[in-house]
N, C-alpha and C positions, 0 to 999 in steps of 0.2 A: 739185585739185578745183575746178571752176568752177560757178557758179550755174546756168549753162545746162545743164550735165550733170545736175545735180539735178532741174531741171525736166523734162528728157527722161526721166530714170529714173522719176520719179513718173508722168509721162504714159504710159509704156509699161505700168507696173503697173496703173494705173487703167483703161486701155483693154483690157488683157488680151492684147495682141499687138503686135508691132512694126508690122504692117500697119495696124491700126486707129489706132495712135498716130501714125503718119506722116501719115495723113489728117487727124486731129483737130488735130495740131500744125502741119500744113502744112510738114513737113520730110521730106526724102528718107529712105526706110527705111535706106539704107546709112549715112547720117549718124547716125541714131539708134543703130544697131548699133555704130558706131565709138565714139561717146561712152560708151555703156554698157560696152563692152569696155575703154576707157581707165579708167573708174571701177574696174572689176574688177582691172585690172592695178595701178592705184594703191594699192588696198586689199589686194591680194594674196589675194583670196578671190572665189569665185563668188557673184554676186548674183541672177542669174536662170537658170532652167533652161529652155532652148528645147525646147518639145514640139510635136507635130504640131498640136495644137489651140490653141496660143498660148504663153504663158510662165507659169512657176511661180516664186514668190519663195522663195529659200532662207532659212535662219534669219538669215544675215548680211544678206541683202537686206531682210528684215523690219525689222531693227534700223535699217538706213539709211533705210528708208521712213518710219519714225516721226520720225527726226531731220530728214530732208529736208523733210517736210511742215511741221514746226515752223519750220525755217529760212526756208522760202519764205513762210510766213505772216508772220514777223517782218519780212522784207524788204518784203512788200506793205504791212504796217501802217506801217512807217517811211516808205515812199514816200508813202503817203496823208497821214500827219501833216505831212510836210515840204512837200508840193505842193498839198494841198487848201485851198481857202478855206472857212471855216466856213459862209458863206452859200450855198455851192454845192458840197456834198460829192459826191465821185465815187468810183467803184469798183464792184467786183462783190460781190454779197451773195447767198448761197444760203439759201433759207428752206424749211422743211418744213411742210406743212399737211395735217392729217388729211382724209380724203375727205369726211366730213360737213361740216366747217367750210368746206372748199374750195368746196362748192356755193354758198355765199352770199358768201364772202369773196374768192375768187381774182380774179374780174373787177374788182370795185371797188378792190381793192388795187393791181392792175396799172395801172389807170387813174389812181389817185392818185399812184403812183410816176412814171408817165409825165408827169403834169401838174406835180407839185411837186418831183420829184427827177430831172430829165431826164438828169443825168450819172451816175446810178446804174443799173447793169445788174443787174436782179433775176432770179435763177434760182430758179424755184419747183418744188419736188418734192412731188407729192401721193402720199399712201399711207395705209395703215392705221397705227394708232398704234404697234403693236409694232415694225415696222421703223424708224419715225421716231425712236423712243426709242433704238434701237441706233445709228442714224446720228448722232444728236446726241451720244451718249456717245463715239463714235469720232472726233468732231471733223469730220465731213463736212458739217455744217450750221453756218452762222453764227447763224441764228435758227430757232426752230421753235415753231409753235402746238402745244400739248400739252393733255392733260386731266389734272386733278388733283382731289383732295379738299381740304377746308380744312386737313387735318392735314399734308399733304405738299407744300404749295405752295412752301416754302422761300423763296429769293430771287427767284422768278419773279414776273412782273407779271400780276395777275388782270385779265382782259379782260371776261369775261361769266360768268353762271351760267345753265345750261340744266337743264330738267327732262326726264326720260325719259318716253316714252309707248309704249303698245302700238300697233304698226302693224298694222292689219288689212286684209284684202282688202275691196273694196267689196261691200256686200250680205251680209256674213257677220257673225255675232255676235262680240263683244257690241254691242248697239245703243244702249247708254247712252253718255253723254259721259265717263264715268270707269269704271275698274275697280280693285278693291282688289288689293294685292300678293298677298294670300293666294289670289286666284282665278286668278293667272297660269298655274298648273299646268294649266289646262284647254286651253291653246292651244299647238299644236305650233310650235316656234320655229326660225327660221334666224337664227343669231347669229354674230358674229366669233369667231375662235379664242381660246383661253384666255389667250394672251399679250397680247391686246388690252385697252387700258385701259377701253374701253366695257364689255367683258364683265366685267372685274374689278369695276368700279364697281357694276354691277347685282348680280353674284354675292355681293359682300360684304353688301349690304343684305338680299338674300334670305336668306342664311345667318343673319344676325343675328336675323331674325324667324322662323326655323324653317320657312321656306316652301320650296317645290320649284318647279323649272322643267322643262318638257318640251322639252329641247333635242334636236331631230331632225337638224339640219344645222349644221355649223360651217364657215363660209365667210369667207375673208379678202378679200372683194370687196363693197363697198357696193352697187355697181350690180347685182350678181347677187342679193344679198339682196332689194333692192327689187323686182327683176323677179319673184322667187319669190312675193313677197307680192301683187304685181299680178295674177299668174296664179292666185292662190288655192292655191298649193302649201304655204304656210307663213305664220306670223305672225312679227313680229320686235319687238325692243325697241330703239328708237333715239331720237334727239332730233328735235324739229321741224325743225331746220336741215337735217338729212339728207334729209328728205322734203318739204321746203317746196313744191317744184315739183309733185310728184306729188299731194300732198294738195290743192293749190289747183285741180288739174284733175279731182279726184274719182277718181283712179286708186287711191288708198289712203286709209285713214282713220286719223287720229291720235287715240288715246283716252288721256286723262290717267290716269296711275297714281297712286293715292292710298292712304292708310293703310299705310305712309307714302309721301310723295312722294320720288322718287329724283332727286337733283340731282348735278351735277358742275360744276367750274370749268373754264373755258377760259382758259389761261394762255399767256404769251409767255416762252419761255426763250431765253437768249443764251449762246453759247459764250464762256467766259471769255477765250479767246485773241483773240477778235474784238471784245470789248466797248468798246475804245477807238477802233476804226476809225470815222472820220467818217460813212461811209455807213451803218454798222450803227447808230450813235447816232441818225442821222436817221430810220431806219426804226423804231426803238424808240419814237420820239415819234409817228410817223405812224400806225402800226398801231392803237393805242387810239382815235385819232380816227376812223379808218375804221370800226372796230367799233361805236363809239357812234352814228355816223351811221346805220349799218344797223339798229341796234336802235331808234333813235328813229323811223325811217321805217316800221318794222314788217316790214322785209325779213329781219331775223334775230329770230326769236321767242325772246328771251332777256332777262335782266335785266342792265343794264350795271354796270360796276364802279365808276363814279363816285358 
């Protein structure tokens, strides 16, 4: 068994087919097939099932996949620790960012990495919080921005605290600057799916106070939700960061929710397998600074963690 064979095997599984993997890895498809076949012969078991639409991992293949990813991670970490200079960390880091936070954080973070960590290759994955939680648990991300309450922050680093608001179409009620939690039932809502942390944060507070919500649409797309509000088809409950651009242009209205205020923590989580990698360590120090700069400038309407 060679390290190269493990890389090729993982590459084929993640790409979903030999054809796509050959393109991504810049390796001839015949060579990939040969190396995977040699692995199967060496282990004496089938690892992949070739199907018309791609490949399917067998039970044995799934066991090897878990071990192979761990081995390759350790090799990457060892190489980084032995070759990197502390003053100039290098390597590839994959980070997940929820769609709402990404609207204010993505561009400044990429610019800060380009300027301060030129040898770090940052791969940014934007998505709703449910999938990001799953990818983080599966070890597919080195770092992730997540949402938490004070009770379940654990070992994660608190970056900011945000307040939820009722997002209303322009020209439609309520016309006050705030709305009480008990009055939210009056507005037809478009909100994320139930596995979304935003949805859970709001639902928990609503349930604790014996209130109701009129959920008409469940949509796991922030842009779709915002468009529905702009078109007057629904209201939503989001944080100001998610609608900062539209609100500043008068396309939607952000109305403060009170009695009580609903808040959440924006936190930074790290994959334990990657927490010693110099590039990851450098990003863990950089991200809080970028967040605090955005909050200080008013570009992120939240309270900083410092």
